[in-house]
Chimera marker file (.cmm) of the C-alpha trace (Angstrom):
<marker_set name="trace">
<marker id="1" x="35.446" y="7.323" z="27.959" r="1" g="1" b="0" radius="0.5"/>
<marker id="2" x="32.763" y="9.054" z="26.146" r="1" g="1" b="0" radius="0.5"/>
<marker id="3" x="29.660" y="6.953" z="25.406" r="1" g="1" b="0" radius="0.5"/>
<marker id="4" x="27.507" y="9.681" z="23.748" r="1" g="1" b="0" radius="0.5"/>
<marker id="5" x="25.681" y="6.939" z="21.403" r="1" g="1" b="0" radius="0.5"/>
<marker id="6" x="24.877" y="4.640" z="24.396" r="1" g="1" b="0" radius="0.5"/>
<marker id="7" x="21.191" y="5.778" z="24.618" r="1" g="1" b="0" radius="0.5"/>
<marker id="8" x="20.573" y="4.114" z="20.983" r="1" g="1" b="0" radius="0.5"/>
<marker id="9" x="21.202" y="0.703" z="22.467" r="1" g="1" b="0" radius="0.5"/>
<marker id="10" x="18.572" y="-1.680" z="23.615" r="1" g="1" b="0" radius="0.5"/>
<marker id="11" x="18.242" y="-2.284" z="27.392" r="1" g="1" b="0" radius="0.5"/>
<marker id="12" x="19.800" y="-5.804" z="27.276" r="1" g="1" b="0" radius="0.5"/>
<marker id="13" x="22.786" y="-4.405" z="25.240" r="1" g="1" b="0" radius="0.5"/>
<marker id="14" x="22.975" y="-1.612" z="27.931" r="1" g="1" b="0" radius="0.5"/>
<marker id="15" x="23.117" y="-3.976" z="30.790" r="1" g="1" b="0" radius="0.5"/>
<marker id="16" x="25.877" y="-6.166" z="29.059" r="1" g="1" b="0" radius="0.5"/>
<marker id="17" x="27.942" y="-3.012" z="28.466" r="1" g="1" b="0" radius="0.5"/>
<marker id="18" x="27.714" y="-1.936" z="32.156" r="1" g="1" b="0" radius="0.5"/>
<marker id="19" x="28.699" y="-5.341" z="33.320" r="1" g="1" b="0" radius="0.5"/>
<marker id="20" x="31.568" y="-5.420" z="30.987" r="1" g="1" b="0" radius="0.5"/>
<marker id="21" x="32.720" y="-1.919" z="32.178" r="1" g="1" b="0" radius="0.5"/>
<marker id="22" x="32.922" y="-3.398" z="35.972" r="1" g="1" b="0" radius="0.5"/>
<marker id="23" x="35.241" y="-5.939" z="34.780" r="1" g="1" b="0" radius="0.5"/>
<marker id="24" x="37.261" y="-3.823" z="32.297" r="1" g="1" b="0" radius="0.5"/>
<marker id="25" x="39.941" y="-1.500" z="33.802" r="1" g="1" b="0" radius="0.5"/>
<marker id="26" x="39.726" y="2.070" z="32.061" r="1" g="1" b="0" radius="0.5"/>
<marker id="27" x="43.263" y="2.395" z="32.548" r="1" g="1" b="0" radius="0.5"/>
<marker id="28" x="43.989" y="-0.456" z="30.366" r="1" g="1" b="0" radius="0.5"/>
<marker id="29" x="44.280" y="0.509" z="26.763" r="1" g="1" b="0" radius="0.5"/>
<marker id="30" x="43.657" y="-2.930" z="25.652" r="1" g="1" b="0" radius="0.5"/>
<marker id="31" x="40.538" y="-3.192" z="27.775" r="1" g="1" b="0" radius="0.5"/>
<marker id="32" x="39.442" y="0.128" z="26.700" r="1" g="1" b="0" radius="0.5"/>
<marker id="33" x="39.774" y="-0.853" z="23.161" r="1" g="1" b="0" radius="0.5"/>
<marker id="34" x="38.097" y="-4.341" z="23.764" r="1" g="1" b="0" radius="0.5"/>
<marker id="35" x="35.139" y="-2.392" z="25.444" r="1" g="1" b="0" radius="0.5"/>
<marker id="36" x="34.623" y="-0.102" z="22.473" r="1" g="1" b="0" radius="0.5"/>
<marker id="37" x="34.870" y="-3.119" z="20.127" r="1" g="1" b="0" radius="0.5"/>
<marker id="38" x="32.413" y="-4.997" z="22.250" r="1" g="1" b="0" radius="0.5"/>
<marker id="39" x="30.235" y="-1.906" z="22.407" r="1" g="1" b="0" radius="0.5"/>
<marker id="40" x="30.242" y="-1.346" z="18.633" r="1" g="1" b="0" radius="0.5"/>
<marker id="41" x="29.722" y="-4.792" z="17.812" r="1" g="1" b="0" radius="0.5"/>
<marker id="42" x="26.545" y="-4.986" z="19.688" r="1" g="1" b="0" radius="0.5"/>
<marker id="43" x="25.673" y="-1.670" z="18.177" r="1" g="1" b="0" radius="0.5"/>
<marker id="44" x="26.287" y="-2.845" z="14.799" r="1" g="1" b="0" radius="0.5"/>
<marker id="45" x="24.419" y="-6.289" z="15.671" r="1" g="1" b="0" radius="0.5"/>
<marker id="46" x="21.437" y="-4.271" z="17.010" r="1" g="1" b="0" radius="0.5"/>
<marker id="47" x="21.028" y="-2.215" z="13.969" r="1" g="1" b="0" radius="0.5"/>
<marker id="48" x="21.657" y="-5.045" z="11.487" r="1" g="1" b="0" radius="0.5"/>
<marker id="49" x="18.874" y="-6.978" z="13.155" r="1" g="1" b="0" radius="0.5"/>
<marker id="50" x="16.543" y="-4.052" z="12.887" r="1" g="1" b="0" radius="0.5"/>
<marker id="51" x="17.500" y="-3.457" z="9.431" r="1" g="1" b="0" radius="0.5"/>
<marker id="52" x="16.709" y="-7.045" z="8.677" r="1" g="1" b="0" radius="0.5"/>
<marker id="53" x="13.456" y="-6.948" z="10.524" r="1" g="1" b="0" radius="0.5"/>
<marker id="54" x="12.331" y="-3.696" z="8.757" r="1" g="1" b="0" radius="0.5"/>
<marker id="55" x="13.614" y="-5.267" z="5.530" r="1" g="1" b="0" radius="0.5"/>
<marker id="56" x="11.546" y="-8.251" z="6.033" r="1" g="1" b="0" radius="0.5"/>
<marker id="57" x="8.719" y="-6.191" z="7.064" r="1" g="1" b="0" radius="0.5"/>
<marker id="58" x="8.962" y="-3.951" z="4.063" r="1" g="1" b="0" radius="0.5"/>
<marker id="59" x="9.027" y="-7.062" z="1.900" r="1" g="1" b="0" radius="0.5"/>
<marker id="60" x="6.224" y="-8.540" z="3.372" r="1" g="1" b="0" radius="0.5"/>
<marker id="61" x="4.289" y="-5.425" z="3.044" r="1" g="1" b="0" radius="0.5"/>
<marker id="62" x="5.349" y="-4.787" z="-0.548" r="1" g="1" b="0" radius="0.5"/>
<marker id="63" x="4.190" y="-8.556" z="-1.374" r="1" g="1" b="0" radius="0.5"/>
<marker id="64" x="1.092" y="-7.998" z="0.348" r="1" g="1" b="0" radius="0.5"/>
<marker id="65" x="0.710" y="-4.620" z="-1.576" r="1" g="1" b="0" radius="0.5"/>
<marker id="66" x="1.469" y="-6.477" z="-4.726" r="1" g="1" b="0" radius="0.5"/>
<marker id="67" x="-1.081" y="-9.265" z="-3.993" r="1" g="1" b="0" radius="0.5"/>
<marker id="68" x="-3.631" y="-6.502" z="-3.165" r="1" g="1" b="0" radius="0.5"/>
<marker id="69" x="-2.850" y="-4.617" z="-6.368" r="1" g="1" b="0" radius="0.5"/>
<marker id="70" x="-3.027" y="-7.859" z="-8.346" r="1" g="1" b="0" radius="0.5"/>
<marker id="71" x="-6.302" y="-8.722" z="-6.950" r="1" g="1" b="0" radius="0.5"/>
<marker id="72" x="-7.683" y="-5.251" z="-7.390" r="1" g="1" b="0" radius="0.5"/>
<marker id="73" x="-6.370" y="-5.337" z="-10.855" r="1" g="1" b="0" radius="0.5"/>
<marker id="74" x="-7.983" y="-8.527" z="-11.611" r="1" g="1" b="0" radius="0.5"/>
<marker id="75" x="-11.306" y="-7.420" z="-10.174" r="1" g="1" b="0" radius="0.5"/>
<marker id="76" x="-11.247" y="-4.226" z="-12.151" r="1" g="1" b="0" radius="0.5"/>
<marker id="77" x="-10.481" y="-6.281" z="-15.311" r="1" g="1" b="0" radius="0.5"/>
<marker id="78" x="-13.216" y="-8.730" z="-14.423" r="1" g="1" b="0" radius="0.5"/>
<marker id="79" x="-15.550" y="-5.544" z="-13.860" r="1" g="1" b="0" radius="0.5"/>
<marker id="80" x="-14.338" y="-4.013" z="-17.062" r="1" g="1" b="0" radius="0.5"/>
<marker id="81" x="-15.202" y="-6.926" z="-19.088" r="1" g="1" b="0" radius="0.5"/>
<marker id="82" x="-18.528" y="-7.361" z="-17.351" r="1" g="1" b="0" radius="0.5"/>
<marker id="83" x="-19.183" y="-3.875" z="-18.085" r="1" g="1" b="0" radius="0.5"/>
<marker id="84" x="-18.444" y="-4.274" z="-21.865" r="1" g="1" b="0" radius="0.5"/>
<marker id="85" x="-20.306" y="-7.388" z="-21.977" r="1" g="1" b="0" radius="0.5"/>
<marker id="86" x="-23.336" y="-5.805" z="-20.635" r="1" g="1" b="0" radius="0.5"/>
<marker id="87" x="-22.879" y="-2.646" z="-22.913" r="1" g="1" b="0" radius="0.5"/>
<marker id="88" x="-22.702" y="-4.745" z="-25.957" r="1" g="1" b="0" radius="0.5"/>
<marker id="89" x="-25.508" y="-6.922" z="-25.000" r="1" g="1" b="0" radius="0.5"/>
<marker id="90" x="-27.455" y="-3.741" z="-24.320" r="1" g="1" b="0" radius="0.5"/>
<marker id="91" x="-26.680" y="-2.210" z="-27.723" r="1" g="1" b="0" radius="0.5"/>
<marker id="92" x="-27.459" y="-5.537" z="-29.166" r="1" g="1" b="0" radius="0.5"/>
<marker id="93" x="-31.070" y="-5.207" z="-28.111" r="1" g="1" b="0" radius="0.5"/>
<marker id="94" x="-31.124" y="-1.598" z="-28.746" r="1" g="1" b="0" radius="0.5"/>
<marker id="95" x="-30.189" y="-2.180" z="-32.519" r="1" g="1" b="0" radius="0.5"/>
<marker id="96" x="-32.387" y="-5.146" z="-32.643" r="1" g="1" b="0" radius="0.5"/>
<marker id="97" x="-35.174" y="-3.072" z="-31.834" r="1" g="1" b="0" radius="0.5"/>
<marker id="98" x="-34.126" y="-0.471" z="-34.046" r="1" g="1" b="0" radius="0.5"/>
<marker id="99" x="-34.042" y="-3.184" z="-36.892" r="1" g="1" b="0" radius="0.5"/>
<marker id="100" x="-37.473" y="-4.519" z="-35.886" r="1" g="1" b="0" radius="0.5"/>
<marker id="101" x="-38.994" y="-1.001" z="-35.610" r="1" g="1" b="0" radius="0.5"/>
<marker id="102" x="-37.487" y="-0.166" z="-39.149" r="1" g="1" b="0" radius="0.5"/>
<marker id="103" x="-38.568" y="-3.512" z="-40.583" r="1" g="1" b="0" radius="0.5"/>
<marker id="104" x="-42.074" y="-3.450" z="-39.181" r="1" g="1" b="0" radius="0.5"/>
<marker id="105" x="-42.843" y="0.031" z="-40.768" r="1" g="1" b="0" radius="0.5"/>
<marker id="106" x="-41.126" y="-0.690" z="-44.024" r="1" g="1" b="0" radius="0.5"/>
<marker id="107" x="-43.140" y="-3.779" z="-44.891" r="1" g="1" b="0" radius="0.5"/>
<marker id="108" x="-47.105" y="-3.251" z="-45.064" r="1" g="1" b="0" radius="0.5"/>
<marker id="109" x="-49.173" y="-5.821" z="-46.627" r="1" g="1" b="0" radius="0.5"/>
<marker id="110" x="-52.276" y="-3.679" z="-46.699" r="1" g="1" b="0" radius="0.5"/>
<marker id="111" x="-53.607" y="-3.287" z="-50.276" r="1" g="1" b="0" radius="0.5"/>
<marker id="112" x="-54.962" y="0.111" z="-49.650" r="1" g="1" b="0" radius="0.5"/>
<marker id="113" x="-53.097" y="2.950" z="-51.444" r="1" g="1" b="0" radius="0.5"/>
<marker id="114" x="-53.739" y="5.386" z="-48.448" r="1" g="1" b="0" radius="0.5"/>
<marker id="115" x="-52.166" y="2.928" z="-46.196" r="1" g="1" b="0" radius="0.5"/>
<marker id="116" x="-49.235" y="2.564" z="-48.361" r="1" g="1" b="0" radius="0.5"/>
<marker id="117" x="-48.643" y="6.237" z="-48.520" r="1" g="1" b="0" radius="0.5"/>
<marker id="118" x="-48.866" y="6.147" z="-44.711" r="1" g="1" b="0" radius="0.5"/>
<marker id="119" x="-46.444" y="3.155" z="-44.397" r="1" g="1" b="0" radius="0.5"/>
<marker id="120" x="-43.772" y="4.997" z="-46.620" r="1" g="1" b="0" radius="0.5"/>
<marker id="121" x="-44.381" y="8.126" z="-44.373" r="1" g="1" b="0" radius="0.5"/>
<marker id="122" x="-44.077" y="6.042" z="-41.285" r="1" g="1" b="0" radius="0.5"/>
<marker id="123" x="-40.878" y="4.496" z="-42.965" r="1" g="1" b="0" radius="0.5"/>
<marker id="124" x="-39.304" y="7.838" z="-43.424" r="1" g="1" b="0" radius="0.5"/>
<marker id="125" x="-40.417" y="8.985" z="-39.977" r="1" g="1" b="0" radius="0.5"/>
<marker id="126" x="-39.046" y="5.708" z="-38.430" r="1" g="1" b="0" radius="0.5"/>
<marker id="127" x="-35.655" y="6.167" z="-40.244" r="1" g="1" b="0" radius="0.5"/>
<marker id="128" x="-35.464" y="9.784" z="-38.759" r="1" g="1" b="0" radius="0.5"/>
<marker id="129" x="-36.069" y="8.431" z="-35.317" r="1" g="1" b="0" radius="0.5"/>
<marker id="130" x="-33.421" y="5.932" z="-35.663" r="1" g="1" b="0" radius="0.5"/>
<marker id="131" x="-30.944" y="8.513" z="-36.439" r="1" g="1" b="0" radius="0.5"/>
<marker id="132" x="-32.257" y="11.057" z="-33.907" r="1" g="1" b="0" radius="0.5"/>
<marker id="133" x="-32.283" y="8.958" z="-30.930" r="1" g="1" b="0" radius="0.5"/>
<marker id="134" x="-28.977" y="9.538" z="-28.776" r="1" g="1" b="0" radius="0.5"/>
<marker id="135" x="-26.670" y="6.630" z="-28.266" r="1" g="1" b="0" radius="0.5"/>
<marker id="136" x="-26.956" y="4.876" z="-24.980" r="1" g="1" b="0" radius="0.5"/>
<marker id="137" x="-30.106" y="6.615" z="-24.074" r="1" g="1" b="0" radius="0.5"/>
<marker id="138" x="-31.987" y="4.025" z="-22.035" r="1" g="1" b="0" radius="0.5"/>
<marker id="139" x="-35.117" y="6.260" z="-21.908" r="1" g="1" b="0" radius="0.5"/>
<marker id="140" x="-35.522" y="6.281" z="-25.599" r="1" g="1" b="0" radius="0.5"/>
<marker id="141" x="-34.628" y="2.694" z="-25.768" r="1" g="1" b="0" radius="0.5"/>
<marker id="142" x="-37.419" y="1.928" z="-23.353" r="1" g="1" b="0" radius="0.5"/>
<marker id="143" x="-39.761" y="4.122" z="-25.225" r="1" g="1" b="0" radius="0.5"/>
<marker id="144" x="-38.887" y="2.565" z="-28.469" r="1" g="1" b="0" radius="0.5"/>
<marker id="145" x="-39.586" y="-0.919" z="-26.945" r="1" g="1" b="0" radius="0.5"/>
<marker id="146" x="-42.906" y="0.369" z="-25.899" r="1" g="1" b="0" radius="0.5"/>
<marker id="147" x="-43.811" y="1.972" z="-29.169" r="1" g="1" b="0" radius="0.5"/>
<marker id="148" x="-42.766" y="-1.266" z="-31.114" r="1" g="1" b="0" radius="0.5"/>
<marker id="149" x="-44.840" y="-3.511" z="-28.676" r="1" g="1" b="0" radius="0.5"/>
<marker id="150" x="-47.901" y="-0.959" z="-28.861" r="1" g="1" b="0" radius="0.5"/>
<marker id="151" x="-47.643" y="-0.719" z="-32.614" r="1" g="1" b="0" radius="0.5"/>
<marker id="152" x="-47.204" y="-4.593" z="-32.991" r="1" g="1" b="0" radius="0.5"/>
<marker id="153" x="-50.038" y="-5.231" z="-30.626" r="1" g="1" b="0" radius="0.5"/>
<marker id="154" x="-52.591" y="-3.043" z="-31.970" r="1" g="1" b="0" radius="0.5"/>
<marker id="155" x="-52.028" y="-3.689" z="-35.571" r="1" g="1" b="0" radius="0.5"/>
<link id1="1" id2="2" r="1" g="1" b="0" radius="0.2"/>
<link id1="2" id2="3" r="1" g="1" b="0" radius="0.2"/>
<link id1="3" id2="4" r="1" g="1" b="0" radius="0.2"/>
<link id1="4" id2="5" r="1" g="1" b="0" radius="0.2"/>
<link id1="5" id2="6" r="1" g="1" b="0" radius="0.2"/>
<link id1="6" id2="7" r="1" g="1" b="0" radius="0.2"/>
<link id1="7" id2="8" r="1" g="1" b="0" radius="0.2"/>
<link id1="8" id2="9" r="1" g="1" b="0" radius="0.2"/>
<link id1="9" id2="10" r="1" g="1" b="0" radius="0.2"/>
<link id1="10" id2="11" r="1" g="1" b="0" radius="0.2"/>
<link id1="11" id2="12" r="1" g="1" b="0" radius="0.2"/>
<link id1="12" id2="13" r="1" g="1" b="0" radius="0.2"/>
<link id1="13" id2="14" r="1" g="1" b="0" radius="0.2"/>
<link id1="14" id2="15" r="1" g="1" b="0" radius="0.2"/>
<link id1="15" id2="16" r="1" g="1" b="0" radius="0.2"/>
<link id1="16" id2="17" r="1" g="1" b="0" radius="0.2"/>
<link id1="17" id2="18" r="1" g="1" b="0" radius="0.2"/>
<link id1="18" id2="19" r="1" g="1" b="0" radius="0.2"/>
<link id1="19" id2="20" r="1" g="1" b="0" radius="0.2"/>
<link id1="20" id2="21" r="1" g="1" b="0" radius="0.2"/>
<link id1="21" id2="22" r="1" g="1" b="0" radius="0.2"/>
<link id1="22" id2="23" r="1" g="1" b="0" radius="0.2"/>
<link id1="23" id2="24" r="1" g="1" b="0" radius="0.2"/>
<link id1="24" id2="25" r="1" g="1" b="0" radius="0.2"/>
<link id1="25" id2="26" r="1" g="1" b="0" radius="0.2"/>
<link id1="26" id2="27" r="1" g="1" b="0" radius="0.2"/>
<link id1="27" id2="28" r="1" g="1" b="0" radius="0.2"/>
<link id1="28" id2="29" r="1" g="1" b="0" radius="0.2"/>
<link id1="29" id2="30" r="1" g="1" b="0" radius="0.2"/>
<link id1="30" id2="31" r="1" g="1" b="0" radius="0.2"/>
<link id1="31" id2="32" r="1" g="1" b="0" radius="0.2"/>
<link id1="32" id2="33" r="1" g="1" b="0" radius="0.2"/>
<link id1="33" id2="34" r="1" g="1" b="0" radius="0.2"/>
<link id1="34" id2="35" r="1" g="1" b="0" radius="0.2"/>
<link id1="35" id2="36" r="1" g="1" b="0" radius="0.2"/>
<link id1="36" id2="37" r="1" g="1" b="0" radius="0.2"/>
<link id1="37" id2="38" r="1" g="1" b="0" radius="0.2"/>
<link id1="38" id2="39" r="1" g="1" b="0" radius="0.2"/>
<link id1="39" id2="40" r="1" g="1" b="0" radius="0.2"/>
<link id1="40" id2="41" r="1" g="1" b="0" radius="0.2"/>
<link id1="41" id2="42" r="1" g="1" b="0" radius="0.2"/>
<link id1="42" id2="43" r="1" g="1" b="0" radius="0.2"/>
<link id1="43" id2="44" r="1" g="1" b="0" radius="0.2"/>
<link id1="44" id2="45" r="1" g="1" b="0" radius="0.2"/>
<link id1="45" id2="46" r="1" g="1" b="0" radius="0.2"/>
<link id1="46" id2="47" r="1" g="1" b="0" radius="0.2"/>
<link id1="47" id2="48" r="1" g="1" b="0" radius="0.2"/>
<link id1="48" id2="49" r="1" g="1" b="0" radius="0.2"/>
<link id1="49" id2="50" r="1" g="1" b="0" radius="0.2"/>
<link id1="50" id2="51" r="1" g="1" b="0" radius="0.2"/>
<link id1="51" id2="52" r="1" g="1" b="0" radius="0.2"/>
<link id1="52" id2="53" r="1" g="1" b="0" radius="0.2"/>
<link id1="53" id2="54" r="1" g="1" b="0" radius="0.2"/>
<link id1="54" id2="55" r="1" g="1" b="0" radius="0.2"/>
<link id1="55" id2="56" r="1" g="1" b="0" radius="0.2"/>
<link id1="56" id2="57" r="1" g="1" b="0" radius="0.2"/>
<link id1="57" id2="58" r="1" g="1" b="0" radius="0.2"/>
<link id1="58" id2="59" r="1" g="1" b="0" radius="0.2"/>
<link id1="59" id2="60" r="1" g="1" b="0" radius="0.2"/>
<link id1="60" id2="61" r="1" g="1" b="0" radius="0.2"/>
<link id1="61" id2="62" r="1" g="1" b="0" radius="0.2"/>
<link id1="62" id2="63" r="1" g="1" b="0" radius="0.2"/>
<link id1="63" id2="64" r="1" g="1" b="0" radius="0.2"/>
<link id1="64" id2="65" r="1" g="1" b="0" radius="0.2"/>
<link id1="65" id2="66" r="1" g="1" b="0" radius="0.2"/>
<link id1="66" id2="67" r="1" g="1" b="0" radius="0.2"/>
<link id1="67" id2="68" r="1" g="1" b="0" radius="0.2"/>
<link id1="68" id2="69" r="1" g="1" b="0" radius="0.2"/>
<link id1="69" id2="70" r="1" g="1" b="0" radius="0.2"/>
<link id1="70" id2="71" r="1" g="1" b="0" radius="0.2"/>
<link id1="71" id2="72" r="1" g="1" b="0" radius="0.2"/>
<link id1="72" id2="73" r="1" g="1" b="0" radius="0.2"/>
<link id1="73" id2="74" r="1" g="1" b="0" radius="0.2"/>
<link id1="74" id2="75" r="1" g="1" b="0" radius="0.2"/>
<link id1="75" id2="76" r="1" g="1" b="0" radius="0.2"/>
<link id1="76" id2="77" r="1" g="1" b="0" radius="0.2"/>
<link id1="77" id2="78" r="1" g="1" b="0" radius="0.2"/>
<link id1="78" id2="79" r="1" g="1" b="0" radius="0.2"/>
<link id1="79" id2="80" r="1" g="1" b="0" radius="0.2"/>
<link id1="80" id2="81" r="1" g="1" b="0" radius="0.2"/>
<link id1="81" id2="82" r="1" g="1" b="0" radius="0.2"/>
<link id1="82" id2="83" r="1" g="1" b="0" radius="0.2"/>
<link id1="83" id2="84" r="1" g="1" b="0" radius="0.2"/>
<link id1="84" id2="85" r="1" g="1" b="0" radius="0.2"/>
<link id1="85" id2="86" r="1" g="1" b="0" radius="0.2"/>
<link id1="86" id2="87" r="1" g="1" b="0" radius="0.2"/>
<link id1="87" id2="88" r="1" g="1" b="0" radius="0.2"/>
<link id1="88" id2="89" r="1" g="1" b="0" radius="0.2"/>
<link id1="89" id2="90" r="1" g="1" b="0" radius="0.2"/>
<link id1="90" id2="91" r="1" g="1" b="0" radius="0.2"/>
<link id1="91" id2="92" r="1" g="1" b="0" radius="0.2"/>
<link id1="92" id2="93" r="1" g="1" b="0" radius="0.2"/>
<link id1="93" id2="94" r="1" g="1" b="0" radius="0.2"/>
<link id1="94" id2="95" r="1" g="1" b="0" radius="0.2"/>
<link id1="95" id2="96" r="1" g="1" b="0" radius="0.2"/>
<link id1="96" id2="97" r="1" g="1" b="0" radius="0.2"/>
<link id1="97" id2="98" r="1" g="1" b="0" radius="0.2"/>
<link id1="98" id2="99" r="1" g="1" b="0" radius="0.2"/>
<link id1="99" id2="100" r="1" g="1" b="0" radius="0.2"/>
<link id1="100" id2="101" r="1" g="1" b="0" radius="0.2"/>
<link id1="101" id2="102" r="1" g="1" b="0" radius="0.2"/>
<link id1="102" id2="103" r="1" g="1" b="0" radius="0.2"/>
<link id1="103" id2="104" r="1" g="1" b="0" radius="0.2"/>
<link id1="104" id2="105" r="1" g="1" b="0" radius="0.2"/>
<link id1="105" id2="106" r="1" g="1" b="0" radius="0.2"/>
<link id1="106" id2="107" r="1" g="1" b="0" radius="0.2"/>
<link id1="107" id2="108" r="1" g="1" b="0" radius="0.2"/>
<link id1="108" id2="109" r="1" g="1" b="0" radius="0.2"/>
<link id1="109" id2="110" r="1" g="1" b="0" radius="0.2"/>
<link id1="110" id2="111" r="1" g="1" b="0" radius="0.2"/>
<link id1="111" id2="112" r="1" g="1" b="0" radius="0.2"/>
<link id1="112" id2="113" r="1" g="1" b="0" radius="0.2"/>
<link id1="113" id2="114" r="1" g="1" b="0" radius="0.2"/>
<link id1="114" id2="115" r="1" g="1" b="0" radius="0.2"/>
<link id1="115" id2="116" r="1" g="1" b="0" radius="0.2"/>
<link id1="116" id2="117" r="1" g="1" b="0" radius="0.2"/>
<link id1="117" id2="118" r="1" g="1" b="0" radius="0.2"/>
<link id1="118" id2="119" r="1" g="1" b="0" radius="0.2"/>
<link id1="119" id2="120" r="1" g="1" b="0" radius="0.2"/>
<link id1="120" id2="121" r="1" g="1" b="0" radius="0.2"/>
<link id1="121" id2="122" r="1" g="1" b="0" radius="0.2"/>
<link id1="122" id2="123" r="1" g="1" b="0" radius="0.2"/>
<link id1="123" id2="124" r="1" g="1" b="0" radius="0.2"/>
<link id1="124" id2="125" r="1" g="1" b="0" radius="0.2"/>
<link id1="125" id2="126" r="1" g="1" b="0" radius="0.2"/>
<link id1="126" id2="127" r="1" g="1" b="0" radius="0.2"/>
<link id1="127" id2="128" r="1" g="1" b="0" radius="0.2"/>
<link id1="128" id2="129" r="1" g="1" b="0" radius="0.2"/>
<link id1="129" id2="130" r="1" g="1" b="0" radius="0.2"/>
<link id1="130" id2="131" r="1" g="1" b="0" radius="0.2"/>
<link id1="131" id2="132" r="1" g="1" b="0" radius="0.2"/>
<link id1="132" id2="133" r="1" g="1" b="0" radius="0.2"/>
<link id1="133" id2="134" r="1" g="1" b="0" radius="0.2"/>
<link id1="134" id2="135" r="1" g="1" b="0" radius="0.2"/>
<link id1="135" id2="136" r="1" g="1" b="0" radius="0.2"/>
<link id1="136" id2="137" r="1" g="1" b="0" radius="0.2"/>
<link id1="137" id2="138" r="1" g="1" b="0" radius="0.2"/>
<link id1="138" id2="139" r="1" g="1" b="0" radius="0.2"/>
<link id1="139" id2="140" r="1" g="1" b="0" radius="0.2"/>
<link id1="140" id2="141" r="1" g="1" b="0" radius="0.2"/>
<link id1="141" id2="142" r="1" g="1" b="0" radius="0.2"/>
<link id1="142" id2="143" r="1" g="1" b="0" radius="0.2"/>
<link id1="143" id2="144" r="1" g="1" b="0" radius="0.2"/>
<link id1="144" id2="145" r="1" g="1" b="0" radius="0.2"/>
<link id1="145" id2="146" r="1" g="1" b="0" radius="0.2"/>
<link id1="146" id2="147" r="1" g="1" b="0" radius="0.2"/>
<link id1="147" id2="148" r="1" g="1" b="0" radius="0.2"/>
<link id1="148" id2="149" r="1" g="1" b="0" radius="0.2"/>
<link id1="149" id2="150" r="1" g="1" b="0" radius="0.2"/>
<link id1="150" id2="151" r="1" g="1" b="0" radius="0.2"/>
<link id1="151" id2="152" r="1" g="1" b="0" radius="0.2"/>
<link id1="152" id2="153" r="1" g="1" b="0" radius="0.2"/>
<link id1="153" id2="154" r="1" g="1" b="0" radius="0.2"/>
<link id1="154" id2="155" r="1" g="1" b="0" radius="0.2"/>
</marker_set>
């Protein structure tokens, strides 16, 4: 008999087949058939077991990957909303200082006509600065804060 697939069996199956071969008569057709049936049954069981093992491992790995992906997605989602919360919070203050800067220069309660002219000029200048500042420029935002603070303090 040719056993060209014998090497694929695990050692325990190989030992069992060798023991079975000692009791089976090679000249007996029934024993030969039964030997092959026994051999392929173990072969099938071996691969079925490993298929089940790898399937279970793959399922576990897939579940772990899915959990990790879900955790990463949730973390990304949290970071995304945290970033946008910070973004809108930052722009709230950004436009708040714009409004304060614009409001402060627009209203001048000084009765001097020259100062009124200066206030109108400063109002136009402030409006231009509001339009000229780039969106999201933190340096401009900090400079604007400093300018408002200095102007408010020294007036």
